[in-house]
Structure formats: C-alpha cells, structure tokens
N, C-alpha and C positions, 0 to 999 in steps of 0.2 A: 692597452692605451698606447703602446709602440706607433698606432699608427697615428692617433692624436698628436701626439708627440711629433710625430714626423709632419705633420700637415700643419701645426702651429711653429714647426720650427720656422718653415718657409715663410710663414706670415706675418711673424710676431717682428714688429720695428714698422710694415708697412703700410699699416691699418689706422690705426689711433697715434701710435708712437711713431711718427713720419720724423726725417730728420728738419731739423733748421733752416731755414733758408734767412737771410738778413733783409732779402727784400718783398718779404710779405709778411705783411700786418698778423690778417688773421692766422687762428692757429688752423692747422691740418682740418679740413674734411669740415670747414666754417664757413659763414658769410656773414659779415653785420649787420645788426641790426637797427634798422630806420630810426632814426634819434633818439640813440641810445651811444656816445661816446663810449670807445674802447669796450662793444660788450657783442660778442658773436654767439651764432646758435648753427646748429650742426644742421647739415644740408639735407640728411635724413634719419631717419631713427637708427639708435643704435642696432647695426646686423649681428646676425648670430656668429658670424666670422671674428667682428670684432670683440665680441662678450669672449669668445674661445682665445682671444689671446689676450685677455684678460684672465681665465684661468689657467695658462699657461705661465706669465707673469709669477703669478701667485702661487703656483706649485712650485718655481723654480726657484721664489723665495723660499716660501715656508713649507714645503714638502708636500705631500698628496695627502699623507695622511693628517696633516692640520687641521685644526677647526676654521682657520681662513678660508684655506680652498674648500672643505665640505662646505661651510658656511656660506660661497660664492656660487654653487651649483645652481643652476637654473632648477624648477621642478619638473623633472622628465614628463612627469606624466600628462603635465599642464601642456609643457611643448609639444608632444607628441599628437595630442587631441590637435594641437592645429595643422602639424608639420606630416604626421604618420609616420615619419621614421625614427632612428637611433639619434638625439642630437651629437654621440664624441663621434659618431662617423659618421654621419650625412655630409656629404661637400655639396647636394642640389640646391639648399636653403643656405647657405652663406650668406648669402647680398640680401636675404629677404629679415625683416625688421624681428630682432629678438623679442621671446615672449615667456611667460612663466616664471617672471622673477618680481621679487616682492618691493615694495617702495624704499625697506631698509636695505635692499640690497642694490637698487639704484642710487641712492644717497652714499651707498658704499664705494661705486664705481666709480662716481663724481670726486671721491676723496680721491682715490687710486691714482686715476686719469690727473687731477690738479698735479700731484706729486710727481706722478712720471712725465709727464712732458714739461712741466715748469724748469724740472731738473735737465732734460733733454733742451731745450729751449733755453736756456740760461736765461730765464725772467720769470717772473711770478706768472700764473694764469687761474683762475679759479673757478673748476666746474658746477653748475650748480644744475637742479630741476626749472623750467621756467616756470613765469609765475603766468594766471591766465592772461592779465594786462599785457604781459612781455608778447602772450601769442596773439594775440589782438594787433602789436604791432607789426606782425610780420608776415598776418592774413590779410592786410587792410585789400589790395585790390585780388584776392582770391573771389571765388564765387562760392557765399556763405552756405549755397544750399545743395552742392554736393554731397552724395552719400559714398560711406566707403562700404566695399563690396568685399571683405576679404583681404585677406592677407597676400602679399603678391611682393616681387623684387625691389628694388630700391632704384638699382641702375634704371628709370626712364625721367623721360622727360627734360626738360630744359628751364625748369621754373630754377629761382633762387634756393627755394623751399621745397624738398618735395614729398609728399605723402600726407602732410599736416589734414588737410581734409578727407582723404579716399585711402588712405592703408589704416595702421591697428591705431587704437586708439591708444593717447597719449598721457602719461601721470603729469602734472603739474605739481610744483613745490608744497602745497597743501598735500598731505596724507589723506589718501581714500577718495580724492578727485580727479577726474580725467576728462579731456576735451575729445570730440569728434572719437572716429569707430562708427562700428556697425551700431545700426540702431538709435541712431540719432535723426534728428529733424533738420539743423542745421551743423555747420562744421564746427564752428565754437559754442556749439552746448554743452554744458558739465553732464558728469554723472558719476554717481561714486562706486568705486568698490572696496571690497571688504579682503581681498586675496589674489594671490598671481589668477590670470587670467589666458585663454589662448589667444585671446584677440587685443590685449592690453603689454602695450610696448612704451619708450620711453626712448626724449632725445636729450642732446645735454646742451645748456648755456654756458659759454667761457667770457669772464669778465677780464681782462688787462689790467692787474695793479701796480 
C-alpha cells in the first residue's frame, strides 16, 4: 500500500479538488449545460485516478480499516476484467473511465465531492448523477448513431463533453438504468444493469446553489 499512498500524495488535490479561482464559474473539470442555469457536467467520465484520489481522502480521514474505506473500494475482479491489471498498482489506465463500482458507490462519491469541493471553493456545489433528460441536452449535436468500441483514455478529442457516445456506458440518476456504451443501437439508448460491470462508469453533474 506504500506505492498507493505515494502515488496519491502526488495527485491528491490536482484531479477533482483543484484550487478555486474567483474568475472561474464552472467547477473544475466541468462545462456548462446548455439551457440550464448554474448547472455543469463533467467533461469526461470519472477516471481511475479521480477514484484513487477519493480513496486516498477517505483513508486519510477514516482509516484504512474503516467501513467507509472498504465500502468505497471498487470491485477489483470486475475492474481487472476491463483492464487486466491491479487497480491499486496500475498507472497505465489512470486516465481511463472508472468501472467496477455500484450505483450506491457512485452516489456516495457525489456526496463526498459535494462536501469537499464546496469546502475548498467556499460556495455550495451539489454533485449528482445526470438524468436521461439532462444527457439529451448535452448531446444535441452528437452523432446519435455512434457505437462504443470498448474503453479508452478520456484524454481525447476537443468536444465539450467527451465519451458519452463512445466510451463506457454511464449511470443515470435512476438506479439500474444506464445510457450509451457497448451493444447499443444509438448513443442515448438506455439499458438496465444490476451490479458493477467492466463496461459501466459514470460522470457527475454539478449544480451551484
């Protein structure tokens, strides 16, 4: 675990919990949602390094043996089905979409991020999972017939919101319902899920209160 702590010491605070700028309205890593005031969406799916940052913070606050920390760990078997490596030690897939987590874990992450970012930026920001309607608002100009072809790095392209139609399937705010991802006919086709999957991730929506 020493490698894990060393790695996260380097990155903690630089991924999701970036320093606040008085000249920036949108929270770090997000862009505004057309047609919705004070509402922003992550530009990419939550990445593996972002989740490692989350785990590091939980471990520092609650301890490595705490239930909070243990319940925040992804399903390693599912994650390794997608990437073929050890989650803790791997750095090659840091910028790839996080998979292997449940709906409840995604909600807990949103709650943690709300508290930590609000504290750091000195303003109230609520993070949540997007609804299907909200996904439709940010994919109006997308090619709805694009098909996902597996997982790849979130560091690609120049679109405002990357990967919605081509990368991992993404959880919506309705438990058990995801959009996009592999084996879909169109970008916003919904599909049920019942457990963590090697092709299922999520991104957050931020609302300024």
